[in-house]
C-alpha positions as CSV (number, residue, x, y, z in Angstrom):
1,M,132.6,96.1,90.6
2,K,133.0,93.2,88.3
3,K,130.5,91.2,86.3
4,V,130.4,87.5,86.5
5,S,128.2,84.6,85.2
6,F,127.9,81.2,86.9
7,R,125.9,78.0,86.6
8,N,125.4,75.6,89.6
9,S,125.1,71.9,89.0
10,D,121.4,72.0,89.2
11,M,120.9,74.9,86.8
12,A,120.2,74.6,83.1
13,W,121.4,78.3,82.4
14,D,123.7,80.9,83.6
15,I,123.0,83.6,86.1
16,S,124.6,87.0,85.4
17,A,125.6,89.1,88.4
18,L,127.6,92.1,89.5
19,I,130.0,91.8,92.5
20,L,130.6,95.0,94.4
21,T,133.4,95.1,96.9
22,P,134.3,97.5,99.9
23,P,137.1,100.1,99.7
24,N,140.6,98.5,100.1
25,F,139.1,95.1,99.3
26,D,141.4,92.2,100.0
27,E,140.5,88.8,98.5
28,A,142.5,87.1,101.3
29,K,140.0,88.3,103.9
30,Q,136.4,87.3,104.4
31,Y,133.6,89.8,104.4
32,P,129.9,89.8,105.3
33,T,127.9,89.6,102.1
34,V,124.6,90.9,100.9
35,I,122.5,89.3,98.1
36,S,120.6,92.2,96.4
37,V,117.4,91.4,94.5
38,H,116.1,93.7,91.8
39,P,112.5,94.8,91.4
40,F,109.8,93.3,89.1
41,G,110.7,94.4,85.5
42,S,114.1,95.6,86.5
43,C,117.8,94.5,86.2
44,K,120.9,94.3,88.2
45,E,122.3,97.6,86.8
46,Q,119.5,99.6,88.4
47,T,118.6,100.2,92.0
48,S,119.8,96.8,93.3
49,S,123.4,97.6,92.4
50,A,123.6,101.3,91.5
51,T,121.8,102.5,94.8
52,Y,121.8,99.9,97.5
53,G,124.7,97.7,96.3
54,K,127.0,100.7,96.0
55,A,126.0,102.1,99.4
56,L,126.4,98.7,101.1
57,A,129.8,98.1,99.5
58,E,131.0,101.5,100.7
59,A,129.8,100.4,104.2
60,G,132.1,97.4,104.2
61,Y,130.1,94.6,102.5
62,V,130.6,92.4,99.5
63,V,127.3,92.8,97.5
64,I,126.1,90.3,94.8
65,A,123.4,92.0,92.6
66,F,122.1,89.6,89.9
67,D,119.6,89.3,87.0
68,A,116.6,87.1,87.6
69,S,116.4,84.0,85.4
70,F,114.7,84.7,82.1
71,Q,115.6,88.4,82.5
72,G,118.4,90.9,81.9
73,E,121.6,89.1,81.0
74,S,120.8,85.9,82.8
75,G,119.8,82.8,80.8
76,G,116.5,80.9,80.6
77,E,113.9,80.6,77.8
78,P,111.4,81.9,77.0
79,R,112.4,85.4,77.9
80,F,110.5,87.9,80.2
81,V,109.0,85.2,82.4
82,E,108.0,86.4,85.9
83,D,107.9,83.2,88.1
84,P,107.9,83.9,91.9
85,T,109.1,80.4,92.6
86,Q,112.0,80.7,90.2
87,R,112.8,84.2,91.5
88,V,113.0,82.9,95.1
89,E,115.1,79.8,93.9
90,D,117.4,82.2,92.2
91,V,118.3,83.7,95.7
92,S,119.4,80.3,96.9
93,R,121.4,79.6,93.7
94,V,123.2,83.0,94.1
95,I,124.0,82.0,97.7
96,D,125.2,78.7,96.4
97,Y,127.7,80.6,94.3
98,A,128.5,83.1,97.0
99,V,129.6,80.4,99.4
100,T,132.2,79.2,96.9
101,L,134.0,82.6,96.9
102,P,136.9,82.6,99.3
103,Y,136.3,86.2,100.4
104,V,132.6,85.6,101.4
105,D,131.9,84.7,105.0
106,A,129.3,82.0,104.6
107,E,128.1,82.5,108.2
108,K,127.4,86.3,107.6
109,I,125.1,86.5,104.5
110,A,122.2,88.9,104.4
111,G,119.5,89.7,101.8
112,I,118.1,93.0,100.6
113,G,115.5,93.5,97.8
114,V,113.6,96.4,96.3
115,C,109.9,96.5,95.3
116,G,109.0,93.0,94.0
117,G,112.6,92.0,94.9
118,G,111.8,92.9,98.4
119,G,108.9,90.5,98.5
120,Y,111.1,87.8,97.0
121,V,114.0,88.2,99.3
122,L,111.6,88.2,102.3
123,N,110.0,85.1,101.0
124,A,113.4,83.4,100.4
125,A,114.3,84.1,104.0
126,L,111.4,82.0,105.3
127,T,113.1,78.8,104.1
128,E,116.7,79.9,103.2
129,K,118.4,80.0,106.6
130,R,121.7,80.8,105.2
131,I,120.2,84.4,105.1
132,K,120.9,85.7,108.6
133,A,119.1,89.0,108.2
134,V,116.8,90.4,105.6
135,V,115.6,93.9,104.5
136,G,112.8,94.7,102.1
137,I,112.9,98.2,100.6
138,T,109.4,99.4,99.8
139,P,108.6,95.6,99.4
140,V,105.8,94.5,97.2
141,N,104.0,91.1,97.5
142,I,103.8,90.5,93.8
143,G,101.1,87.8,94.2
144,R,98.8,90.2,95.9
145,L,99.4,92.9,93.3
146,F,98.7,90.5,90.4
147,R,95.4,89.3,92.1
148,E,94.4,92.9,92.6
149,G,95.4,95.8,90.4
150,F,97.3,93.9,87.7
151,S,94.3,91.8,87.0
152,M,91.9,94.8,87.4
153,Y,90.6,92.8,90.4
154,N,89.6,90.0,88.2
155,P,92.1,87.2,88.9
156,I,90.0,84.5,87.4
157,G,89.5,86.4,84.1
158,A,93.2,86.9,84.0
159,L,94.0,83.3,84.4
160,E,91.4,82.3,81.7
161,G,93.1,84.8,79.4
162,M,96.5,83.4,80.2
163,A,95.3,79.9,79.6
164,A,93.9,80.8,76.2
165,Q,97.1,82.6,75.2
166,R,99.2,79.8,76.3
167,T,97.2,77.3,74.2
168,A,97.5,79.7,71.2
169,E,101.3,79.8,71.6
170,A,101.7,76.1,72.0
171,R,99.9,75.8,68.7
172,G,102.4,78.1,67.0
173,G,100.9,81.5,67.8
174,E,102.9,84.6,68.4
175,R,104.0,85.2,72.1
176,L,102.3,88.0,73.9
177,V,104.7,90.1,75.8
178,N,103.0,92.9,77.8
179,E,104.6,96.2,78.4
180,L,104.0,97.1,82.0
181,L,104.3,100.8,81.9
182,P,103.5,103.8,79.5
183,T,106.4,104.3,77.0
184,S,107.2,107.9,78.2
185,L,106.0,110.5,80.7
186,A,104.1,112.2,77.8
187,D,102.3,109.0,77.0
188,A,101.4,108.6,80.6
189,K,100.0,112.1,80.8
190,D,98.1,111.7,77.5
191,N,96.4,108.4,78.6
192,G,95.5,109.7,82.1
193,M,98.0,107.4,83.7
194,T,99.1,109.7,86.3
195,E,98.6,107.6,89.5
196,R,101.6,108.1,91.7
197,D,103.3,104.7,91.4
198,V,102.6,104.4,87.7
199,Y,103.7,107.8,86.8
200,E,106.8,107.6,89.0
201,A,107.7,104.2,87.7
202,T,107.6,105.7,84.2
203,E,109.9,108.5,85.3
204,Y,112.3,106.0,86.7
205,Y,112.3,103.3,84.0
206,K,111.6,105.2,80.8
207,T,114.0,108.2,81.3
208,P,117.8,108.5,81.6
209,R,117.2,108.6,85.4
210,G,117.1,104.9,85.7
211,Q,116.7,103.4,82.2
212,Q,118.9,100.4,81.4
213,S,118.8,98.0,78.4
214,G,118.2,95.0,80.8
215,G,115.3,96.6,82.6
216,A,112.7,95.6,80.1
217,T,109.6,96.3,82.1
218,R,108.0,93.5,80.1
219,M,106.3,90.3,81.0
220,L,105.3,87.1,79.0
221,F,101.6,87.0,79.7
222,S,101.1,83.3,79.1
223,H,103.6,82.3,81.7
224,A,102.4,84.4,84.5
225,Q,99.6,82.1,85.9
226,K,101.5,80.9,89.0
227,T,102.1,84.5,90.1
228,L,98.4,84.8,90.9
229,A,98.5,81.8,93.3
230,W,101.6,82.9,95.1
231,D,102.0,84.9,98.3
232,A,105.3,86.3,99.6
233,F,104.3,86.1,103.2
234,S,102.7,82.7,103.6
235,F,103.8,81.1,106.9
236,A,105.7,84.2,108.0
237,E,104.4,84.0,111.4
238,T,106.3,80.7,112.0
239,L,109.1,80.7,109.5
240,M,110.4,84.2,109.6
241,T,112.9,83.8,112.4
242,Q,115.7,85.9,111.1
243,P,116.0,89.6,111.9
244,V,113.8,91.4,109.4
245,M,113.4,95.2,108.5
246,A,110.9,96.7,106.1
247,V,111.5,100.2,104.9
248,I,108.5,102.1,103.5
249,G,107.5,105.5,102.3
250,Q,104.4,107.2,103.7
251,K,103.4,108.6,100.3
252,V,101.2,105.7,99.3
253,G,100.7,104.4,95.7
254,A,98.7,101.8,93.9
255,F,101.3,99.1,93.9
256,G,100.7,98.6,97.6
257,A,104.3,98.6,99.1
258,Y,103.1,100.6,102.3
259,R,100.6,97.9,103.2
260,D,102.8,95.1,102.3
261,G,105.6,96.4,104.4
262,M,103.2,96.9,107.3
263,E,102.0,93.3,106.8
264,I,105.3,91.6,106.9
265,Y,106.2,93.5,109.9
266,G,103.0,92.7,111.6
267,R,103.3,89.0,110.8
268,A,106.9,88.3,111.5
269,V,106.2,87.6,115.2
270,A,108.9,84.8,115.3
271,S,111.6,87.1,114.1
272,K,114.6,87.7,116.5
273,D,114.5,91.4,115.7
274,R,111.7,92.9,113.5
275,Q,111.9,96.6,112.5
276,L,109.7,98.8,110.6
277,V,111.1,102.1,109.1
278,E,108.5,104.5,107.8
279,L,109.8,107.6,105.8
280,E,107.6,110.6,105.9
281,D,107.0,112.5,102.7
282,W,108.7,109.9,100.4
283,S,107.2,107.5,97.9
284,H,108.0,104.1,96.5
285,Y,110.1,105.3,93.7
286,D,111.8,107.9,95.7
287,L,113.4,105.0,97.6
288,Y,114.9,103.7,94.3
289,D,117.6,106.3,94.0
290,K,116.8,109.7,95.5
291,S,119.7,110.7,97.8
292,E,117.8,111.9,100.8
293,P,115.4,109.1,101.4
294,V,118.0,106.5,100.4
295,G,120.2,108.1,103.0
296,L,117.6,107.9,105.6
297,A,117.0,104.2,104.8
298,M,120.7,103.4,104.8
299,A,121.1,105.1,108.2
300,Q,118.8,102.3,109.5
301,I,119.9,99.4,107.4
302,V,123.7,99.7,108.0
303,P,123.4,99.4,111.9
304,F,120.9,96.6,111.4
305,F,123.2,94.6,109.2
306,K,126.2,95.4,111.4
307,E,124.4,94.1,114.4
308,H,123.3,90.9,112.8
309,V,126.0,89.9,110.2
310,G,128.9,92.2,111.3
């Protein structure tokens, strides 16, 4: 595994990424390559590389796991912006970089993403046809989540609050960066925040299990307006032509990955090969790094990718 940074001709900042390579890697050969997209509030060192990137590299793929613009070690100001359009564009920019590498087979590129990253990579595949197959691991449609739970089912109120905050910041006021999770498991318990996804997210992001300095779990409130008007699966019925797989756990949580995975599977009617993998007795965050559910997922993902990208 090596860390790289790159800037394409149409970019104003660098993207930071990790490149994971197969055993006995030979730069003189070409390999099928997977672009791995991290969750909302995450970074490249977490599940996108440490779990799925590592497993896919061991299975024979080059994997590029990268930090989203404005997040982790990638550039872009202001920090902690969550912009779905930019997140999807980042996927294309990483592919632009990948196809310049002599060991990447440009005709055998796949995408994988976890949680919000799953929604983003699925959306990217609608228009980015260099992606030949795509997998969403417990994928979340971040636009739907913002319109519902993250706005307390009051999207207009959230937009009005964002508008007021952005005006205040434009006039010199302090930026409002929201922490997305309780600070600790004890904090979650003390404040009654024990809903499955919230509590398990805290266990992953706020303990040594998954905690990384780049995984900030923070968001600049004033710049999140466009998220509420975005939908990961718009036009999926006609534009999702590539093979697509959604992997979901049957232990349902408030972030809605189960329903979102079911939705993209149901709507991807133009796909050459659509597959839904439901894992009994496993939850959203179990699929981030726990060996048994990840193993069950990989047992489906590797044959799927081998069939479609080699």
